[in-house]
Backbone bond lengths (Angstrom), bond angles and torsions (degrees), N, CA, C in turn:
res aa  C-N    CA-C-N  psi(-1)  N-CA   C-N-CA  omega(-1)  CA-C   N-CA-C  phi
1 M - - - 1.474 - - 1.529 108.62 -
2 P 1.331 117.44 129.18 1.451 119.97 179.71 1.506 111.61 -67.70
3 A 1.343 115.26 157.41 1.457 119.95 175.38 1.503 109.00 -63.10
4 A 1.331 117.34 160.77 1.456 122.37 -174.49 1.525 113.73 -57.77
5 D 1.358 116.30 -30.46 1.454 119.33 -178.20 1.515 114.40 -95.35
6 E 1.337 117.92 6.81 1.441 121.82 178.98 1.536 109.66 -101.17
7 P 1.321 116.84 144.94 1.473 119.05 178.04 1.525 111.33 -66.97
8 I 1.334 114.85 150.70 1.443 120.85 176.11 1.504 108.41 -90.02
9 E 1.318 116.99 136.62 1.462 122.17 -179.25 1.531 109.41 -115.36
10 I 1.346 114.94 132.52 1.438 121.82 175.08 1.507 106.59 -129.39
11 A 1.320 118.29 119.67 1.437 121.12 -178.22 1.525 112.00 -135.32
12 G 1.312 116.70 129.16 1.473 121.58 174.59 1.498 114.20 65.23
13 E 1.341 118.03 29.52 1.439 119.63 -178.54 1.525 111.06 -103.73
14 N 1.332 113.91 152.56 1.449 122.30 178.68 1.515 108.06 -127.22
15 W 1.337 116.54 105.54 1.442 120.94 178.82 1.511 108.61 -94.63
16 D 1.309 118.21 126.51 1.451 123.23 -179.41 1.535 108.18 -124.92
17 G 1.350 116.65 114.94 1.457 120.36 175.89 1.510 114.81 71.97
18 R 1.310 119.18 20.63 1.465 121.93 179.43 1.524 110.61 -80.72
19 R 1.321 114.07 150.33 1.484 121.38 174.23 1.516 107.14 -117.18
20 V 1.327 116.99 126.71 1.445 122.28 178.65 1.525 106.84 -126.44
21 V 1.330 116.42 122.84 1.436 121.88 -173.90 1.512 111.62 -128.71
22 A 1.360 116.14 134.53 1.474 123.32 172.18 1.529 113.01 50.31
23 V 1.326 116.52 59.32 1.436 122.61 179.61 1.523 108.46 -119.01
24 T 1.331 116.15 136.97 1.456 121.28 174.60 1.524 107.70 -110.20
25 L 1.321 117.72 126.79 1.463 123.03 -178.89 1.531 108.52 -118.51
26 D 1.319 117.29 127.14 1.442 121.44 177.47 1.516 109.69 -101.86
27 R 1.311 115.91 117.08 1.458 124.32 179.08 1.531 113.06 52.39
28 P 1.328 119.31 52.75 1.456 119.09 178.12 1.516 111.09 -67.13
29 D 1.300 115.49 149.79 1.467 121.40 176.87 1.547 105.95 -126.12
30 A 1.320 115.38 106.57 1.458 120.33 -179.74 1.511 109.60 -116.73
31 V 1.322 117.52 126.61 1.457 121.37 -179.33 1.511 109.54 -137.96
32 D 1.326 117.18 140.95 1.482 122.53 -176.46 1.522 110.87 50.83
33 F 1.344 113.59 56.62 1.446 121.64 -171.34 1.528 108.84 -120.41
34 V 1.353 117.65 134.14 1.445 122.67 179.32 1.515 108.97 -122.15
35 L 1.342 116.35 130.23 1.467 122.50 170.88 1.509 106.59 -116.69
36 D 1.314 116.72 122.59 1.448 121.40 179.72 1.527 109.48 -129.95
37 N 1.348 114.13 124.58 1.438 120.69 177.65 1.546 112.32 57.72
38 C 1.334 116.48 40.97 1.463 120.96 -178.68 1.526 110.30 -100.28
39 D 1.322 115.16 166.64 1.463 122.29 177.11 1.534 107.00 -129.55
40 L 1.348 115.92 111.52 1.440 121.68 178.71 1.526 108.53 -111.98
41 A 1.306 118.06 124.25 1.447 121.92 -179.11 1.536 109.31 -135.00
42 G 1.313 115.53 126.76 1.456 119.86 177.16 1.514 114.22 68.14
43 V 1.326 116.50 26.25 1.469 120.08 177.69 1.528 108.48 -86.15
44 T 1.331 115.33 127.40 1.465 121.20 -179.79 1.531 109.36 -121.14
45 S 1.314 115.17 131.79 1.445 120.29 -179.96 1.516 107.88 -133.98
46 T 1.323 117.97 136.42 1.453 120.99 176.15 1.517 108.95 -123.96
47 G 1.353 113.61 132.73 1.448 119.59 175.45 1.495 116.20 63.99
48 G 1.290 118.57 26.66 1.480 120.76 -176.76 1.514 114.31 -86.13
49 S 1.289 113.94 169.36 1.465 121.62 179.34 1.532 107.28 -127.28
50 F 1.344 115.78 124.09 1.459 121.43 -179.89 1.525 105.94 -124.67
51 R 1.324 116.85 110.02 1.473 120.93 -176.51 1.529 109.75 -124.58
52 R 1.325 115.09 138.36 1.459 122.02 -178.57 1.552 111.08 50.34
53 V 1.332 112.81 60.75 1.459 120.65 -178.24 1.515 110.37 -115.01
54 T 1.326 116.55 138.41 1.454 122.61 175.01 1.524 107.90 -119.89
55 V 1.332 114.34 131.10 1.466 120.21 179.80 1.527 105.90 -126.59
56 R 1.345 116.14 118.35 1.450 120.66 -178.57 1.518 110.11 -127.57
57 R 1.369 115.06 139.93 1.463 121.48 173.55 1.543 112.31 45.78
58 T 1.323 114.56 42.00 1.474 120.29 -176.50 1.519 110.78 -114.95
59 R 1.320 115.80 142.97 1.438 123.17 179.79 1.520 109.45 -101.20
60 L 1.341 115.74 128.41 1.486 120.52 -179.44 1.516 107.01 -123.04
61 R 1.332 116.32 105.50 1.473 121.06 -178.76 1.511 110.78 -114.69
62 D 1.302 117.24 128.81 1.469 123.76 177.69 1.530 110.66 52.68
63 C 1.304 116.27 43.29 1.479 121.14 179.59 1.527 109.47 -103.12
64 T 1.321 115.54 143.77 1.462 122.16 179.36 1.515 108.29 -131.08
65 F 1.337 114.81 120.94 1.453 122.09 174.89 1.526 106.32 -119.92
66 G 1.305 118.32 79.08 1.432 123.98 -170.92 1.498 114.94 -94.19
67 G 1.356 115.58 140.19 1.452 121.04 173.02 1.502 113.92 64.58
68 G 1.327 117.65 23.49 1.449 120.37 -177.45 1.499 113.69 -106.70
69 M 1.299 115.67 -173.73 1.442 124.53 178.99 1.539 109.30 -121.06
70 L 1.337 116.13 122.40 1.464 121.21 174.53 1.506 106.54 -115.43
71 Q 1.322 118.33 114.82 1.455 123.57 179.47 1.515 111.91 -125.88
72 D 1.329 115.08 137.07 1.468 121.37 176.40 1.536 109.13 54.67
73 L 1.320 115.65 52.39 1.454 122.31 -178.38 1.524 108.27 -109.47
74 V 1.321 117.22 137.19 1.461 123.32 173.52 1.498 107.86 -123.52
75 A 1.332 116.61 128.47 1.465 121.66 175.13 1.527 108.39 -124.41
76 E 1.325 115.91 130.09 1.467 121.29 -177.26 1.505 110.85 -134.38
77 D 1.336 115.93 134.97 1.465 121.85 175.07 1.534 112.84 54.96
78 C 1.323 114.73 43.78 1.475 120.26 178.78 1.498 112.14 -103.98
79 T 1.311 116.96 158.94 1.463 122.09 171.88 1.489 107.27 -125.23
80 G 1.308 114.11 146.15 1.463 117.41 179.08 1.530 110.61 -151.90
81 E 1.292 116.70 123.45 1.446 121.67 173.83 1.511 106.69 -110.78
82 R 1.353 114.02 127.35 1.447 121.96 178.84 1.539 110.48 59.77
83 L 1.304 116.64 48.30 1.463 123.69 176.60 1.530 107.44 -91.20
84 S 1.344 115.84 126.05 1.447 120.97 -178.36 1.530 111.70 -119.84
85 L 1.349 112.40 130.19 1.466 121.04 174.54 1.508 109.57 -123.55
86 R 1.307 116.03 36.13 1.473 122.99 -175.44 1.536 110.29 -56.28
87 F 1.327 114.02 137.24 1.463 123.27 175.56 1.511 113.35 56.97
88 S 1.304 119.22 20.50 1.455 122.99 177.97 1.537 110.38 -92.39
89 T 1.311 115.04 162.34 1.462 121.38 174.11 1.517 108.50 -110.95
90 L 1.296 116.41 124.83 1.483 122.20 179.10 1.498 107.42 -112.70
91 Q 1.341 115.42 121.32 1.482 120.65 178.43 1.513 108.28 -128.46
92 R 1.335 114.12 130.74 1.482 121.16 178.82 1.545 109.89 51.79
93 V 1.341 112.93 60.44 1.465 121.13 -179.81 1.530 109.38 -117.25
94 V 1.331 116.80 132.50 1.445 122.26 176.75 1.539 107.77 -124.42
95 V 1.341 115.07 125.60 1.467 121.07 177.68 1.543 105.66 -120.93
96 E 1.326 115.22 122.45 1.467 119.89 -176.75 1.513 112.12 -128.00
97 S 1.319 114.45 144.29 1.483 122.07 172.00 1.503 112.20 48.84
98 S 1.336 115.77 47.30 1.461 120.08 -176.15 1.515 110.59 -124.61
99 R 1.351 115.21 149.03 1.458 121.87 175.40 1.507 108.14 -104.47
100 L 1.353 115.13 111.36 1.468 120.03 -176.73 1.532 111.23 -131.26
101 P 1.346 117.77 54.34 1.446 119.03 -178.25 1.522 109.71 -62.07
102 G 1.343 115.21 136.46 1.459 118.67 178.65 1.523 114.61 79.03
103 L 1.325 117.71 10.07 1.474 119.85 178.71 1.537 109.20 -51.11
104 D 1.339 116.98 131.92 1.436 121.72 -176.75 1.527 110.37 -108.88
105 L 1.309 115.49 106.01 1.489 120.90 178.23 1.529 111.15 -111.14
106 Y 1.313 117.47 24.98 1.447 121.46 -177.14 1.529 111.28 -52.12
107 G 1.328 116.24 125.39 1.467 121.47 176.20 1.502 114.78 70.51
108 A 1.304 119.96 8.80 1.473 122.99 -179.52 1.527 110.49 -77.22
109 T 1.313 115.61 160.29 1.439 122.91 172.24 1.522 106.44 -113.74
110 V 1.350 116.75 128.16 1.455 121.10 -179.15 1.540 109.85 -119.85
111 D 1.302 115.73 127.27 1.467 122.67 -176.71 1.536 108.81 -137.21
112 K 1.332 115.89 115.87 1.471 121.10 -176.47 1.539 110.73 58.49
113 V 1.336 112.64 52.73 1.472 121.09 179.72 1.510 108.54 -112.79
114 V 1.361 115.64 136.91 1.447 121.83 179.00 1.534 109.06 -129.86
115 F 1.315 115.57 127.39 1.458 122.33 167.83 1.511 106.55 -108.62
116 R 1.320 117.91 118.91 1.466 122.39 -175.44 1.547 110.36 -126.81
117 D 1.317 115.44 125.45 1.476 120.76 178.48 1.525 111.26 57.87
118 C 1.331 115.90 44.31 1.476 121.28 -177.84 1.519 111.70 -113.53
119 D 1.312 116.47 150.63 1.437 123.58 169.95 1.531 107.07 -94.37
120 L 1.321 117.16 106.52 1.456 122.46 179.94 1.531 110.74 -111.97
121 T 1.318 116.56 27.86 1.445 121.53 -179.33 1.536 111.43 -52.23
122 G 1.333 115.28 126.57 1.459 119.95 177.95 1.503 115.70 71.78
123 A 1.312 117.82 14.68 1.480 120.37 179.36 1.524 109.71 -66.93
124 A 1.354 114.79 150.21 1.464 120.78 179.80 1.554 109.67 -106.11
125 F 1.340 114.08 111.48 1.469 119.98 177.64 1.528 110.34 -106.73
126 D 1.317 118.75 16.68 1.433 123.50 -176.74 1.538 110.95 -61.09
127 G 1.312 116.10 129.09 1.474 121.94 177.87 1.503 114.38 69.21
128 V 1.322 118.89 15.70 1.456 121.53 178.40 1.509 109.77 -72.54
129 T 1.328 117.69 139.50 1.436 123.74 172.03 1.507 108.36 -98.80
130 V 1.329 116.89 113.85 1.463 121.87 -177.34 1.516 109.11 -97.27
131 K 1.320 115.48 115.50 1.463 119.80 170.36 1.522 108.34 -95.61
132 E 1.345 116.40 -48.63 1.461 122.02 173.36 1.526 108.23 -154.45
133 L 1.326 114.49 118.39 1.471 120.94 -176.73 1.512 108.39 -143.08
134 R 1.365 115.58 132.34 1.483 121.40 174.56 1.525 108.25 -123.15
135 L 1.313 114.02 131.32 1.460 122.37 173.88 1.512 107.46 -113.86
136 E 1.340 116.93 108.34 1.471 122.29 -175.42 1.519 110.42 -116.47
137 R 1.329 114.13 121.73 1.470 121.00 175.44 1.543 110.80 53.00
138 C 1.332 117.42 47.52 1.454 121.64 -178.22 1.537 110.29 -110.93
139 T 1.317 115.37 152.86 1.469 122.00 171.56 1.522 105.65 -89.19
140 L 1.358 115.34 119.50 1.470 121.41 -174.07 1.524 112.08 -118.57
141 M 1.325 116.14 18.92 1.467 121.13 -176.80 1.551 110.08 -63.22
142 G 1.339 115.00 130.97 1.464 120.18 172.77 1.506 115.01 75.87
143 I 1.323 119.64 14.29 1.466 118.81 -179.43 1.532 108.75 -73.80
144 T 1.339 115.21 158.20 1.453 120.04 175.91 1.521 109.35 -119.11
145 G 1.324 115.30 160.51 1.449 119.38 -178.12 1.513 114.99 81.76
146 V 1.317 116.46 26.99 1.467 120.44 -177.41 1.524 111.78 -55.14
147 A 1.316 117.50 -39.16 1.455 120.61 -179.95 1.537 112.18 -60.01
148 S 1.313 117.23 -29.44 1.451 121.29 178.32 1.541 113.30 -71.53
149 L 1.317 114.71 -12.96 1.473 117.91 -178.99 1.532 112.53 -83.09
150 R 1.296 116.82 7.82 1.484 120.62 179.86 1.534 110.37 -50.87
151 G 1.317 116.48 126.71 1.468 122.61 -178.87 1.523 113.99 93.42
152 A 1.311 118.33 -10.80 1.477 120.55 178.10 1.519 110.33 -73.51
153 E 1.319 117.22 153.17 1.466 122.47 174.17 1.522 108.01 -97.77
154 V 1.360 115.48 130.80 1.439 120.48 -178.95 1.537 107.09 -129.66
155 D 1.322 116.65 135.30 1.459 120.62 175.82 1.511 110.44 -60.55
156 F 1.323 115.56 140.44 1.463 121.76 178.83 1.522 110.66 -52.52
157 D 1.316 116.94 -45.05 1.453 121.37 -176.90 1.553 112.43 -64.46
158 D 1.322 117.28 -21.68 1.466 120.54 -178.35 1.532 111.42 -85.25
159 L 1.318 117.28 -10.69 1.453 119.53 -178.26 1.554 112.70 -61.20
160 M 1.308 117.23 -32.51 1.479 118.94 179.92 1.495 112.26 -63.92
161 T 1.344 118.63 -37.94 1.466 118.76 178.13 1.537 111.98 -77.05
162 L 1.321 114.95 -19.89 1.476 121.16 178.88 1.535 111.53 -83.78
163 A 1.327 117.01 -27.88 1.475 123.00 -171.40 1.535 112.97 -54.39
164 P 1.321 122.27 -48.45 1.469 119.82 -178.65 1.546 113.02 -59.77
165 S 1.326 116.32 -37.35 1.489 118.15 177.11 1.498 111.87 -67.60
166 M 1.333 115.41 -39.55 1.475 120.43 177.26 1.560 110.51 -62.16
167 A 1.317 114.62 -45.61 1.471 118.72 179.96 1.533 111.71 -61.60
168 K 1.318 115.87 -42.42 1.460 120.93 -179.89 1.540 110.62 -61.63
169 E 1.331 116.41 -48.98 1.464 120.30 -178.13 1.510 113.11 -67.81
170 L 1.324 116.81 -27.88 1.478 120.36 177.38 1.524 112.28 -85.95
171 G 1.299 116.73 -5.52 1.458 120.31 -179.93 1.514 113.45 74.91
172 L 1.321 116.65 22.29 1.451 120.14 178.82 1.504 110.80 -73.63
173 K 1.323 116.38 142.63 1.446 121.46 174.16 1.517 108.62 -99.90
174 V 1.294 118.15 114.48 1.454 122.79 -176.74 1.517 107.79 -99.07
175 R 1.364 114.24 132.07 1.460 117.18 177.56 1.485 110.37 -115.78
């Protein structure tokens, strides 16, 4: 076990069905890491690096991965309540068929990121820097930070769920 002030390293591991509760990680470094059917609750990470990570059928509740780097990450069929990626950098990330209401991306940088078939109801995109972002077949009702999505690609059919947030941020009065 590393000393308290040393980063935790995870390499080449495959976690299946693990439950991790109320853990604080300082500068974790995870590479070639797979989480399948796991339950993470109250996990907090600051300044970590997650590279070549696959997350499948995993539940993320009250988890914070702040100020870190997520590269070459794929998440499929996940659920997350109060998941925060504040001030993180996401590069080459694909999230599919996941329920992430309230996802917090405040101040994050997204580059080659795709959310496909996701519920992003109430997500916070405030202060996000978009280099390349695609939102495909997602529920976008009640999101904040719409102005920060400048340059993102959004499916035409998703515009209706995005419209109320756009109107609110633009100060439009809808009758």
